[in-house]
N, C-alpha and C positions, 0 to 999 in steps of 0.2 A: 426383428432385429436381434442379433446375437448379444450374448452377455459381454463379449469383448467390445463390440460396437458401442453398446451403452456405456461401458467403462471409459472409452475414449471420448465419447460425447460428454459425459459427466465431468471428465477432467478438463475438457475445453471450456465448458460452461463455468467450472470452478475458477479457472485461471482468468477467464475474461471478466467475470464479476469482481475478482480480486484486484485485477489490474485497474479497472475503472474506478473502484473505490479508492485505491491507493493514489491514483492520479488526482482525483477530486480532493482528497485529504491533503496531499502535499500542496496542491494549488491553493487551497484555502489557507493552510499554514504560512506559506510564503507570502500570500497577498496581505494577510493580517499582520504579519511580521514587518512588512514594508510600511504599512500604515502606521504601526507603532513606532517604527524608527523615524518616520517623517514627523511624528508628533513630538517625540523626545529623542533627538539625535544624541544626547549625552548618555543614554542608556543602550547605545548600539551593541556593545559587547554582551551585556546580559540578555538582551532580546535575541541576539544571534545564537548564543549558547542554548537558550531554551528552544529555539526553533529547530536547531540541529538535533537536539535530544528527542523532540517530538517527531521529527521526520524519521529518526531511527526506529521509534516505536511503531509508526505506521508502516514502514518497510518490513518490519518483523512480521506483521500480519499477512503481508503478501507472500513472504517466504514460507509461512505456515500453510498457506493455500497451495503453494508449490509442492510441499511435501505431501499434502492430501491428494493432489492430482497425481503425483507419481505413484502413491499407494493405490489409487484407483486403477491406474493403467497396469500395474504389476499384478493385481488380483484378477483382472479381466482376461 
């Protein structure tokens, strides 16, 4: 396999794992937030703000993986 082929394969694996991790992370965040809101409905606003902030951090990791994947393809 050529270097360009390996670069494309590595980029695909990088993005695939990043997307799976992001999906699991956001799913867990949303699920636990809904449980917390069900237990304490009066804290809805605080829980929602914390959830949105945490989701932004998880999404940032996926965007970093996208940058790495693009760098791999450009080098290949």
